[in-house]
Structures are given as structure tokens and as C-alpha cells.
Z-matrix of the N, CA and C atoms (Angstrom, degrees):
N
C 1 1.504
C 2 1.501 1 110.99
N 3 1.314 2 117.15 1 135.83
C 4 1.479 3 121.98 2 179.35
C 5 1.541 4 108.50 3 -70.74
N 6 1.347 5 111.87 4 149.89
C 7 1.440 6 118.43 5 178.22
C 8 1.565 7 107.39 6 -108.58
N 9 1.347 8 113.29 7 159.65
C 10 1.495 9 119.33 8 169.91
C 11 1.517 10 104.20 9 -102.28
N 12 1.320 11 116.93 10 118.84
C 13 1.464 12 124.76 11 178.86
C 14 1.499 13 109.53 12 -115.50
N 15 1.334 14 115.08 13 117.56
C 16 1.490 15 121.09 14 173.98
C 17 1.513 16 110.49 15 -90.87
N 18 1.307 17 118.38 16 120.60
C 19 1.471 18 123.22 17 178.86
C 20 1.481 19 107.09 18 -112.03
N 21 1.341 20 119.00 19 122.32
C 22 1.472 21 121.12 20 -170.93
C 23 1.564 22 109.53 21 -143.61
N 24 1.291 23 115.30 22 130.34
C 25 1.433 24 122.72 23 169.90
C 26 1.559 25 109.56 24 -82.99
N 27 1.267 26 119.85 25 124.87
C 28 1.443 27 123.01 26 -168.88
C 29 1.490 28 113.13 27 -145.70
N 30 1.323 29 117.21 28 149.99
C 31 1.472 30 121.58 29 -179.75
C 32 1.513 31 110.41 30 -88.67
N 33 1.294 32 116.85 31 167.71
C 34 1.490 33 120.30 32 178.50
C 35 1.483 34 111.57 33 -61.75
N 36 1.289 35 121.03 34 -26.67
C 37 1.455 36 121.15 35 177.35
C 38 1.519 37 114.24 36 -98.05
N 39 1.312 38 117.22 37 20.23
C 40 1.434 39 122.02 38 165.78
C 41 1.559 40 117.13 39 86.27
N 42 1.332 41 116.95 40 14.79
C 43 1.461 42 119.16 41 -179.11
C 44 1.553 43 107.39 42 -99.33
N 45 1.321 44 115.53 43 146.54
C 46 1.503 45 121.88 44 176.94
C 47 1.511 46 111.29 45 -109.58
N 48 1.288 47 118.46 46 -5.07
C 49 1.453 48 123.68 47 173.66
C 50 1.493 49 111.21 48 -165.85
N 51 1.330 50 118.01 49 161.44
C 52 1.454 51 120.93 50 175.91
C 53 1.544 52 112.13 51 -72.09
N 54 1.312 53 118.08 52 178.98
C 55 1.484 54 121.13 53 -176.67
C 56 1.551 55 111.56 54 -58.48
N 57 1.338 56 117.99 55 -33.45
C 58 1.458 57 121.23 56 179.57
C 59 1.557 58 108.36 57 -109.72
N 60 1.297 59 115.97 58 36.28
C 61 1.476 60 121.10 59 178.83
C 62 1.513 61 115.20 60 65.82
N 63 1.358 62 117.45 61 23.58
C 64 1.434 63 120.00 62 -179.67
C 65 1.540 64 109.53 63 -68.39
N 66 1.331 65 112.88 64 139.49
C 67 1.483 66 121.65 65 178.58
C 68 1.483 67 112.92 66 -124.77
N 69 1.341 68 117.11 67 23.35
C 70 1.480 69 122.15 68 -173.65
C 71 1.504 70 112.80 69 -75.49
N 72 1.379 71 117.18 70 0.16
C 73 1.435 72 121.84 71 -179.96
C 74 1.531 73 113.02 72 -94.27
N 75 1.341 74 116.49 73 1.81
C 76 1.475 75 120.05 74 -174.48
C 77 1.520 76 108.43 75 -71.72
N 78 1.342 77 115.78 76 142.71
C 79 1.447 78 124.04 77 174.70
C 80 1.543 79 107.68 78 -117.36
N 81 1.292 80 118.29 79 105.53
C 82 1.474 81 121.05 80 -176.33
C 83 1.465 82 109.47 81 -111.99
N 84 1.368 83 114.42 82 122.77
C 85 1.483 84 118.29 83 176.34
C 86 1.524 85 106.78 84 -126.98
N 87 1.328 86 116.20 85 -178.04
C 88 1.457 87 122.15 86 -174.68
C 89 1.570 88 110.66 87 -60.96
N 90 1.343 89 114.46 88 -39.30
C 91 1.503 90 116.15 89 -179.71
C 92 1.481 91 113.14 90 -64.92
N 93 1.359 92 117.22 91 -36.81
C 94 1.455 93 119.80 92 179.23
C 95 1.507 94 108.70 93 -70.10
N 96 1.304 95 117.76 94 -38.40
C 97 1.483 96 119.98 95 178.06
C 98 1.585 97 109.78 96 -63.70
N 99 1.317 98 114.54 97 -37.89
C 100 1.457 99 117.60 98 -179.10
C 101 1.556 100 109.73 99 -66.64
N 102 1.325 101 114.73 100 -40.79
C 103 1.490 102 118.38 101 177.59
C 104 1.505 103 109.76 102 -58.43
N 105 1.361 104 118.66 103 -48.66
C 106 1.415 105 121.70 104 -177.75
C 107 1.556 106 110.99 105 -62.34
N 108 1.265 107 120.15 106 -39.34
C 109 1.436 108 124.79 107 178.97
C 110 1.547 109 110.15 108 -65.31
N 111 1.312 110 115.58 109 -46.58
C 112 1.485 111 119.65 110 179.13
C 113 1.520 112 110.35 111 -63.66
N 114 1.319 113 117.69 112 -40.05
C 115 1.439 114 120.68 113 179.19
C 116 1.493 115 113.41 114 -55.29
N 117 1.372 116 115.62 115 -52.66
C 118 1.472 117 120.34 116 -176.61
C 119 1.529 118 111.63 117 -74.43
N 120 1.308 119 117.37 118 -29.70
C 121 1.494 120 120.29 119 -177.73
C 122 1.571 121 106.58 120 -66.80
N 123 1.329 122 117.58 121 -34.84
C 124 1.453 123 122.30 122 -178.33
C 125 1.520 124 113.44 123 -93.07
N 126 1.286 125 117.89 124 -0.85
C 127 1.497 126 122.62 125 -179.43
C 128 1.496 127 108.48 126 -95.53
N 129 1.366 128 113.07 127 162.46
C 130 1.469 129 119.72 128 176.95
C 131 1.509 130 114.63 129 -101.02
N 132 1.325 131 113.93 130 -22.44
C 133 1.489 132 117.43 131 -177.01
C 134 1.491 133 112.11 132 -171.78
N 135 1.378 134 113.77 133 173.51
C 136 1.455 135 121.96 134 177.04
C 137 1.543 136 106.72 135 -113.39
N 138 1.353 137 112.99 136 144.76
C 139 1.409 138 121.24 137 175.15
C 140 1.533 139 106.88 138 -120.93
N 141 1.344 140 118.05 139 109.50
C 142 1.469 141 119.68 140 -167.18
C 143 1.510 142 111.71 141 -132.13
N 144 1.323 143 115.70 142 150.65
C 145 1.475 144 119.82 143 167.77
C 146 1.477 145 111.42 144 -73.80
N 147 1.368 146 116.89 145 167.80
C 148 1.466 147 122.81 146 -174.20
C 149 1.491 148 110.93 147 -59.43
N 150 1.308 149 121.07 148 -45.60
C 151 1.467 150 124.15 149 -173.48
C 152 1.496 151 109.64 150 -69.31
N 153 1.360 152 116.46 151 -46.51
C 154 1.527 153 118.22 152 -179.55
C 155 1.477 154 108.66 153 -64.01
N 156 1.322 155 117.62 154 -42.81
C 157 1.504 156 120.52 155 176.81
C 158 1.489 157 111.93 156 -55.41
N 159 1.358 158 117.17 157 -45.35
C 160 1.432 159 120.50 158 -179.86
C 161 1.536 160 113.38 159 -63.58
N 162 1.376 161 113.30 160 -43.60
C 163 1.474 162 118.95 161 177.76
C 164 1.582 163 110.37 162 -59.04
N 165 1.313 164 113.71 163 -47.45
C 166 1.468 165 119.18 164 -179.21
C 167 1.545 166 111.53 165 -62.52
N 168 1.351 167 113.74 166 -44.37
C 169 1.487 168 118.17 167 -177.99
C 170 1.499 169 112.42 168 -64.69
N 171 1.340 170 116.61 169 -28.98
C 172 1.453 171 121.38 170 176.09
C 173 1.511 172 117.15 171 -76.17
N 174 1.345 173 112.89 172 -17.52
C 175 1.484 174 119.44 173 -172.85
C 176 1.542 175 113.65 174 -113.17
N 177 1.340 176 117.63 175 -54.00
C 178 1.434 177 118.48 176 -165.58
C 179 1.552 178 114.47 177 -71.79
N 180 1.319 179 119.71 178 -37.95
C 181 1.470 180 116.07 179 177.88
C 182 1.558 181 111.40 180 -62.76
N 183 1.302 182 118.45 181 -31.77
C 184 1.464 183 118.34 182 175.85
C 185 1.547 184 111.19 183 -73.30
N 186 1.312 185 112.98 184 -41.56
C 187 1.480 186 117.72 185 -179.82
C 188 1.561 187 110.90 186 -60.38
N 189 1.332 188 116.54 187 -34.30
C 190 1.464 189 120.23 188 -179.23
C 191 1.513 190 112.38 189 -62.75
N 192 1.393 191 118.37 190 -25.24
C 193 1.424 192 122.54 191 -177.03
C 194 1.539 193 111.85 192 -107.77
N 195 1.306 194 118.10 193 -0.86
C 196 1.497 195 118.61 194 -171.11
C 197 1.564 196 110.82 195 -88.51
N 198 1.315 197 116.66 196 122.51
C 199 1.452 198 120.55 197 177.96
C 200 1.495 199 112.67 198 -70.65
N 201 1.353 200 116.91 199 -14.39
C 202 1.477 201 119.51 200 174.05
C 203 1.474 202 116.49 201 -72.07
N 204 1.372 203 115.22 202 -18.09
C 205 1.481 204 120.33 203 179.77
C 206 1.524 205 110.94 204 -86.29
N 207 1.316 206 115.35 205 145.62
C 208 1.483 207 117.71 206 176.22
C 209 1.572 208 110.12 207 -65.60
N 210 1.284 209 115.68 208 154.88
C 211 1.483 210 119.99 209 -172.99
C 212 1.533 211 110.17 210 -58.74
N 213 1.376 212 120.76 211 -37.39
C 214 1.412 213 120.99 212 -179.25
C 215 1.503 214 112.03 213 -64.43
N 216 1.330 215 117.03 214 -34.77
C 217 1.448 216 121.55 215 176.84
C 218 1.544 217 110.14 216 -69.47
N 219 1.296 218 117.39 217 -42.63
C 220 1.481 219 120.85 218 176.92
C 221 1.463 220 112.45 219 -62.06
N 222 1.349 221 117.09 220 -40.10
C 223 1.466 222 119.92 221 178.17
C 224 1.523 223 112.93 222 -62.61
N 225 1.342 224 116.04 223 -42.14
C 226 1.477 225 121.06 224 177.96
C 227 1.492 226 107.14 225 -65.89
N 228 1.329 227 121.59 226 -44.45
C 229 1.441 228 124.27 227 179.77
C 230 1.512 229 113.00 228 -63.12
N 231 1.337 230 116.48 229 -37.88
C 232 1.431 231 119.41 230 178.18
C 233 1.561 232 112.29 231 -64.91
N 234 1.319 233 112.96 232 -38.75
C 235 1.436 234 118.26 233 178.41
C 236 1.564 235 112.48 234 -66.77
N 237 1.320 236 116.94 235 -42.66
C 238 1.474 237 120.03 236 176.64
C 239 1.501 238 110.31 237 -62.69
N 240 1.375 239 117.76 238 -42.23
C 241 1.397 240 121.55 239 -178.53
C 242 1.551 241 111.21 240 -63.01
N 243 1.303 242 120.28 241 -34.52
C 244 1.430 243 123.40 242 -178.08
C 245 1.507 244 114.24 243 -81.51
N 246 1.347 245 117.12 244 -20.62
C 247 1.485 246 121.38 245 -171.34
C 248 1.526 247 111.51 246 -70.42
N 249 1.315 248 115.18 247 160.41
C 250 1.446 249 121.51 248 167.88
C 251 1.561 250 108.68 249 -69.20
N 252 1.310 251 117.43 250 131.97
C 253 1.479 252 122.54 251 177.36
C 254 1.520 253 109.81 252 -118.83
N 255 1.318 254 114.99 253 125.39
C 256 1.478 255 119.64 254 173.97
C 257 1.507 256 107.42 255 -113.34
N 258 1.352 257 118.13 256 119.29
C 259 1.407 258 123.63 257 -174.92
C 260 1.562 259 109.66 258 -110.00
N 261 1.307 260 116.00 259 130.43
C 262 1.474 261 121.74 260 176.42
C 263 1.450 262 110.65 261 -91.53
N 264 1.326 263 117.35 262 113.09
C 265 1.448 264 121.23 263 -177.34
C 266 1.516 265 110.57 264 -149.69
N 267 1.312 266 118.14 265 114.70
C 268 1.459 267 121.08 266 178.37
C 269 1.513 268 109.91 267 -72.69
N 270 1.345 269 119.36 268 -31.51
C 271 1.434 270 122.65 269 -174.28
C 272 1.557 271 111.54 270 -79.25
N 273 1.298 272 116.50 271 -24.86
C 274 1.468 273 120.85 272 -174.67
C 275 1.479 274 114.19 273 78.91
N 276 1.316 275 118.62 274 2.39
C 277 1.480 276 122.11 275 -179.90
C 278 1.536 277 107.33 276 -88.69
N 279 1.299 278 116.17 277 80.40
C 280 1.461 279 121.28 278 -178.22
C 281 1.494 280 112.73 279 -110.82
N 282 1.307 281 115.82 280 151.65
C 283 1.457 282 121.86 281 176.94
C 284 1.519 283 112.12 282 -65.56
N 285 1.358 284 115.27 283 151.64
C 286 1.449 285 118.80 284 176.67
C 287 1.553 286 109.71 285 -82.60
N 288 1.307 287 118.42 286 122.65
C 289 1.450 288 122.88 287 178.23
C 290 1.533 289 105.96 288 -156.86
N 291 1.324 290 113.87 289 132.48
C 292 1.507 291 117.55 290 -173.95
C 293 1.490 292 110.87 291 -60.36
N 294 1.359 293 111.33 292 152.79
C 295 1.504 294 121.27 293 177.71
C 296 1.539 295 110.95 294 63.07
N 297 1.335 296 118.05 295 31.44
C 298 1.453 297 122.48 296 178.33
C 299 1.491 298 110.00 297 -107.66
N 300 1.330 299 115.20 298 136.37
C 301 1.459 300 118.46 299 168.14
C 302 1.535 301 107.98 300 -133.25
N 303 1.291 302 116.95 301 161.86
C 304 1.487 303 121.03 302 -171.58
C 305 1.540 304 112.04 303 -115.28
N 306 1.301 305 116.38 304 142.17
C 307 1.433 306 123.97 305 162.37
C 308 1.508 307 108.72 306 -118.70
N 309 1.324 308 118.70 307 146.68
C 310 1.451 309 118.09 308 -172.64
C 311 1.537 310 113.84 309 -82.80
N 312 1.331 311 117.30 310 -21.95
C 313 1.462 312 120.07 311 177.93
C 314 1.523 313 110.05 312 -162.73
N 315 1.276 314 115.43 313 170.44
C 316 1.493 315 119.00 314 -179.26
C 317 1.546 316 106.25 315 -88.26
N 318 1.345 317 114.52 316 110.01
C 319 1.484 318 122.99 317 174.53
C 320 1.439 319 108.98 318 -115.91
N 321 1.359 320 117.07 319 139.47
C 322 1.452 321 119.82 320 -177.60
C 323 1.508 322 112.65 321 -60.01
N 324 1.387 323 117.50 322 -42.04
C 325 1.430 324 118.91 323 179.93
C 326 1.520 325 114.21 324 -61.56
N 327 1.323 326 115.00 325 -41.93
C 328 1.456 327 122.29 326 -178.06
C 329 1.543 328 110.50 327 -67.34
N 330 1.336 329 116.04 328 -43.59
C 331 1.419 330 121.41 329 179.31
C 332 1.559 331 110.77 330 -65.04
N 333 1.335 332 115.15 331 -42.47
C 334 1.456 333 119.28 332 177.98
C 335 1.527 334 111.32 333 -61.73
N 336 1.336 335 117.35 334 -35.66
C 337 1.456 336 121.05 335 176.62
C 338 1.499 337 109.71 336 -67.58
N 339 1.296 338 120.75 337 -39.47
C 340 1.476 339 124.05 338 178.36
C 341 1.562 340 107.38 339 -62.09
N 342 1.316 341 116.39 340 -43.26
C 343 1.467 342 120.41 341 -177.54
C 344 1.505 343 111.15 342 -68.31
N 345 1.291 344 118.71 343 -27.44
C 346 1.489 345 120.84 344 176.56
C 347 1.475 346 112.48 345 -81.70
N 348 1.341 347 118.09 346 -5.22
C 349 1.475 348 121.73 347 179.31
C 350 1.509 349 113.72 348 -73.89
N 351 1.301 350 116.60 349 174.18
C 352 1.461 351 119.69 350 179.39
C 353 1.497 352 111.57 351 -86.67
N 354 1.307 353 115.12 352 160.75
C 355 1.436 354 122.02 353 -179.69
C 356 1.525 355 111.57 354 106.51
N 357 1.325 356 113.93 355 -178.84
C 358 1.488 357 119.94 356 -177.43
C 359 1.504 358 111.30 357 -81.57
N 360 1.320 359 114.32 358 -172.44
C 361 1.466 360 122.55 359 -176.49
C 362 1.513 361 111.26 360 -58.96
N 363 1.340 362 114.82 361 161.20
C 364 1.437 363 121.95 362 172.04
C 365 1.529 364 106.86 363 -104.13
N 366 1.359 365 115.16 364 123.82
C 367 1.467 366 121.67 365 -179.39
C 368 1.480 367 110.49 366 -99.64
N 369 1.340 368 115.66 367 135.82
C 370 1.474 369 121.92 368 177.85
C 371 1.555 370 107.56 369 -112.11
N 372 1.295 371 114.17 370 121.00
C 373 1.491 372 120.94 371 174.14
C 374 1.563 373 106.99 372 -111.33
N 375 1.333 374 115.36 373 148.32
C 376 1.493 375 118.62 374 175.27
C 377 1.458 376 109.13 375 52.86
N 378 1.388 377 117.59 376 -135.08
C 379 1.468 378 123.32 377 167.34
C 380 1.526 379 112.23 378 54.17
N 381 1.322 380 115.17 379 57.28
C 382 1.480 381 119.68 380 -174.21
C 383 1.559 382 109.67 381 -59.32
N 384 1.311 383 119.22 382 -42.34
C 385 1.480 384 121.20 383 178.25
C 386 1.513 385 112.25 384 -57.76
N 387 1.348 386 115.64 385 -41.68
C 388 1.459 387 119.61 386 179.37
C 389 1.492 388 109.77 387 -66.44
N 390 1.309 389 120.11 388 -44.67
C 391 1.432 390 125.78 389 -177.10
C 392 1.547 391 108.53 390 -61.59
N 393 1.332 392 116.94 391 -45.80
C 394 1.429 393 119.69 392 -178.39
C 395 1.545 394 112.10 393 -65.15
N 396 1.323 395 116.65 394 -38.54
C 397 1.430 396 120.90 395 174.90
C 398 1.508 397 116.19 396 -64.35
N 399 1.387 398 112.92 397 -43.55
C 400 1.453 399 117.37 398 172.08
C 401 1.499 400 114.31 399 -60.74
N 402 1.342 401 115.45 400 -40.21
C 403 1.472 402 119.68 401 -178.35
C 404 1.557 403 109.48 402 -69.13
N 405 1.303 404 118.62 403 -39.70
C 406 1.449 405 121.48 404 178.28
C 407 1.520 406 112.68 405 -59.06
N 408 1.336 407 116.07 406 -30.47
C 409 1.447 408 123.24 407 -177.69
C 410 1.551 409 111.89 408 -94.12
N 411 1.377 410 116.17 409 -1.89
C 412 1.462 411 119.76 410 179.83
C 413 1.468 412 113.07 411 69.50
N 414 1.369 413 118.68 412 34.08
C 415 1.456 414 123.09 413 -173.54
C 416 1.500 415 113.59 414 -103.73
N 417 1.318 416 121.43 415 -5.99
C 418 1.463 417 124.32 416 176.86
C 419 1.505 418 108.52 417 -79.81
N 420 1.340 419 116.07 418 125.26
C 421 1.471 420 120.63 419 -179.06
C 422 1.532 421 112.47 420 -91.10
N 423 1.334 422 114.49 421 -32.52
C 424 1.474 423 118.82 422 -179.66
C 425 1.522 424 110.90 423 -153.13
N 426 1.273 425 114.39 424 139.17
C 427 1.504 426 123.54 425 173.03
C 428 1.533 427 110.20 426 -104.69
N 429 1.333 428 118.04 427 125.02
C 430 1.433 429 121.20 428 171.63
C 431 1.502 430 106.08 429 -109.39
N 432 1.354 431 116.47 430 108.65
C 433 1.436 432 120.05 431 -178.93
C 434 1.475 433 110.29 432 -106.74
N 435 1.330 434 116.58 433 119.20
C 436 1.454 435 123.50 434 176.87
C 437 1.503 436 107.94 435 -92.61
N 438 1.349 437 115.52 436 91.40
C 439 1.449 438 122.33 437 -168.64
C 440 1.523 439 110.04 438 -83.73
N 441 1.331 440 116.65 439 118.06
C 442 1.461 441 122.38 440 -177.07
C 443 1.569 442 107.77 441 -96.72
N 444 1.346 443 113.47 442 140.43
C 445 1.490 444 118.50 443 -173.68
C 446 1.497 445 109.64 444 -79.90
N 447 1.324 446 117.33 445 68.87
C 448 1.470 447 120.63 446 -179.72
C 449 1.551 448 108.22 447 -149.92
N 450 1.315 449 117.06 448 145.05
C 451 1.449 450 123.05 449 169.34
C 452 1.555 451 107.15 450 -102.08
N 453 1.281 452 118.03 451 116.95
C 454 1.457 453 120.12 452 176.99
C 455 1.529 454 112.55 453 -82.04
N 456 1.361 455 116.05 454 -26.02
C 457 1.428 456 122.91 455 -178.85
C 458 1.499 457 114.89 456 75.42
N 459 1.283 458 117.70 457 -33.21
C 460 1.475 459 122.68 458 177.72
C 461 1.529 460 108.46 459 -153.93
N 462 1.328 461 114.78 460 154.82
C 463 1.396 462 119.68 461 -179.75
C 464 1.523 463 113.26 462 151.81
N 465 1.334 464 118.56 463 -155.48
C 466 1.438 465 123.13 464 -178.37
C 467 1.548 466 108.53 465 -99.37
N 468 1.295 467 114.88 466 120.63
C 469 1.497 468 120.56 467 -177.78
C 470 1.549 469 109.27 468 -85.85
N 471 1.359 470 113.87 469 150.93
C 472 1.467 471 117.61 470 177.55
C 473 1.500 472 109.82 471 -60.07
N 474 1.320 473 117.56 472 -45.79
C 475 1.497 474 120.73 473 178.87
C 476 1.482 475 110.67 474 -119.96
N 477 1.343 476 117.17 475 153.95
C 478 1.412 477 121.79 476 174.54
C 479 1.490 478 111.02 477 -95.32
N 480 1.334 479 117.98 478 -176.72
C 481 1.464 480 120.14 479 -171.92
C 482 1.536 481 111.65 480 -89.21
N 483 1.318 482 118.12 481 10.72
C 484 1.481 483 120.10 482 -176.14
C 485 1.524 484 111.85 483 -100.14
N 486 1.323 485 117.58 484 7.88
C 487 1.479 486 120.97 485 -177.97
C 488 1.506 487 114.00 486 -109.40
N 489 1.320 488 113.33 487 149.37
C 490 1.476 489 117.52 488 179.87
C 491 1.505 490 109.98 489 -72.46
N 492 1.348 491 114.41 490 154.86
C 493 1.453 492 120.62 491 176.03
C 494 1.526 493 110.07 492 -61.78
N 495 1.328 494 112.97 493 149.37
C 496 1.489 495 118.55 494 -177.79
C 497 1.563 496 106.44 495 -133.48
N 498 1.356 497 114.14 496 127.17
C 499 1.438 498 117.97 497 176.62
C 500 1.519 499 109.54 498 -90.28
N 501 1.392 500 112.54 499 139.44
C 502 1.460 501 119.78 500 -174.78
C 503 1.537 502 109.82 501 -124.13
N 504 1.324 503 114.72 502 150.63
C 505 1.426 504 122.45 503 174.69
C 506 1.501 505 108.05 504 -110.02
N 507 1.307 506 116.85 505 130.23
C 508 1.493 507 121.34 506 179.81
C 509 1.530 508 108.98 507 -73.93
N 510 1.315 509 114.63 508 123.85
C 511 1.449 510 122.01 509 177.25
C 512 1.508 511 112.52 510 -90.09
N 513 1.355 512 115.74 511 -44.40
C 514 1.424 513 121.61 512 179.11
C 515 1.567 514 109.74 513 -162.89
N 516 1.323 515 113.65 514 161.37
C 517 1.479 516 118.55 515 175.89
C 518 1.497 517 105.28 516 -143.91
N 519 1.391 518 114.47 517 140.95
C 520 1.464 519 118.46 518 179.27
C 521 1.544 520 106.04 519 -148.41
N 522 1.328 521 112.97 520 133.94
C 523 1.458 522 119.81 521 175.16
C 524 1.514 523 111.13 522 -94.31
N 525 1.319 524 117.17 523 130.48
C 526 1.395 525 122.92 524 178.28
C 527 1.549 526 111.80 525 -94.60
N 528 1.346 527 122.18 526 156.31
C 529 1.428 528 122.54 527 -177.99
C 530 1.516 529 115.19 528 -55.37
N 531 1.324 530 118.50 529 -28.29
C 532 1.438 531 124.12 530 178.24
C 533 1.503 532 114.44 531 -69.51
N 534 1.355 533 114.59 532 -16.09
C 535 1.513 534 118.88 533 -171.54
C 536 1.473 535 113.49 534 102.53
N 537 1.323 536 117.77 535 -12.41
C 538 1.454 537 122.12 536 176.77
C 539 1.547 538 108.59 537 -69.69
N 540 1.333 539 116.80 538 139.86
C 541 1.442 540 122.33 539 175.95
C 542 1.539 541 110.11 540 -112.20
N 543 1.285 542 117.91 541 125.25
C 544 1.431 543 124.07 542 173.51
C 545 1.515 544 109.50 543 -87.02
N 546 1.310 545 116.41 544 110.67
C 547 1.484 546 121.39 545 -179.51
C 548 1.509 547 108.18 546 -112.63
N 549 1.285 548 116.94 547 118.83
C 550 1.476 549 120.97 548 175.46
C 551 1.533 550 110.92 549 -104.58
N 552 1.319 551 112.61 550 125.85
C 553 1.481 552 119.49 551 -177.55
C 554 1.529 553 111.91 552 -126.13
N 555 1.305 554 112.66 553 150.20
C 556 1.488 555 119.58 554 177.79
C 557 1.545 556 107.37 555 -121.53
N 558 1.357 557 118.16 556 127.80
C 559 1.473 558 119.58 557 177.02
C 560 1.494 559 110.71 558 -60.24
N 561 1.296 560 119.13 559 139.29
C 562 1.480 561 123.87 560 177.48
C 563 1.499 562 112.63 561 -124.53
N 564 1.291 563 120.31 562 -13.58
C 565 1.444 564 120.05 563 178.93
C 566 1.488 565 111.58 564 175.47
N 567 1.330 566 117.41 565 147.79
C 568 1.440 567 124.25 566 -176.70
C 569 1.543 568 110.10 567 -109.13
N 570 1.312 569 116.02 568 130.99
C 571 1.448 570 120.19 569 176.31
C 572 1.553 571 108.00 570 -99.17
N 573 1.285 572 113.94 571 124.60
C 574 1.473 573 117.74 572 179.29
C 575 1.513 574 112.10 573 -99.38
N 576 1.313 575 115.34 574 -17.98
C 577 1.492 576 119.99 575 -179.55
C 578 1.540 577 110.46 576 -84.59
N 579 1.282 578 114.82 577 161.07
C 580 1.488 579 121.69 578 175.06
C 581 1.551 580 108.68 579 -60.89
N 582 1.319 581 115.45 580 139.60
C 583 1.469 582 119.40 581 176.17
C 584 1.509 583 109.58 582 -94.12
N 585 1.319 584 117.31 583 116.57
C 586 1.483 585 122.75 584 -179.85
C 587 1.529 586 107.98 585 -94.87
N 588 1.302 587 114.14 586 134.50
C 589 1.469 588 121.97 587 173.67
C 590 1.566 589 110.49 588 -98.61
N 591 1.307 590 117.49 589 142.46
C 592 1.448 591 118.89 590 179.50
C 593 1.549 592 110.97 591 -65.00
N 594 1.334 593 115.29 592 140.72
C 595 1.458 594 117.09 593 179.92
C 596 1.521 595 112.58 594 -89.28
């Protein structure tokens, strides 16, 4: 059965982008690039929100053919271009990108059907609305958090304050030369009650 794997670059204080979507805090080294390549090589498809899909569609097909890009970037881009893409869009106004099909929203039955399909895992990049919807339904099988050694202090958080606490089990942890830590977690249980801290 296919899994839903959320892969996210995140700061130590839980932000995935600056207030205006700034990403200038990213630390990219060869080991991080290798992780990204291995992730998509072993995956069967991408599950993306409309905006992330549009951003990717405008960049990666061109990067796959660009002689100005390093070979490792072109290889990653070629893989993304060839993969199955499932875009979540209620409006239907989606970018043109080969091997793309649309679903109008995240429904448990439809996602379960996708997971029962053939092929490797479905990887979710960006797409905060999609991730939050999947999480609300308990449909994320694994979180890959690329934790950057920085406090942004403000920005866009992975989750908002309207969601229940979720207990996670650490699958693996790896430190990259840049100082980024790849932390892989598996959900093990959801807490619906308020979490009290000892006084």
C-alpha cells in the first residue's frame, strides 16, 4: 500500500517560510540534495496544492532541460517532470504539466483509494492546506522534517492553532554537514483533549 509522506524544510521554531514566503534561510548541501533525489526516485507520485503545483510546473520542466543547471538538479527535475502529479484544486484552475490529474478536495475515501493504487509513495511538498487537511483526517503516514538551525521568530507555521495535538514516533535522525537535521517521524496517536503542563 502506498504511503503519504510529507517532506518539509522547517526552522527550529516551526516555520516553513518567512512572513512573505521568504526562503533565504535554507541551507542546501550535497547530502540534502541526495536525500531529495532518493525520495523522489523511490516515490510514485506527488500530491500538491494548486499554488505549489503551479510553482513547480513553472520551474522544474525548464530546469530539467537547462544546461545552466548542475547535473544533480537536472536529474531531480527530470524525475519530478516524469512523475504522476495529483493536484488538489477546487477551482480547477491548474497549471499545465504532464502526468497531472486533479482532485477537487482532500476526501478520506479518495485518498484511501490513491493509497491502494500501484506505485511508490505519494510525496507532499509545500501545500500547507493539503497537509493540514490530510493531518486532520489522519492520512499522513510519515513526516520528513528537514530541521534548519535557525529561529525565524515569525513567518508561516506548518500547522495552525486549530488542530489537535499529534503524538509522533521517531523513525530516524540524521545530521547533514550544513547543520540541517533530517528527522523522520511516524504518527502514533492523536490527542483530542487539552494538554496540561505541570505547574
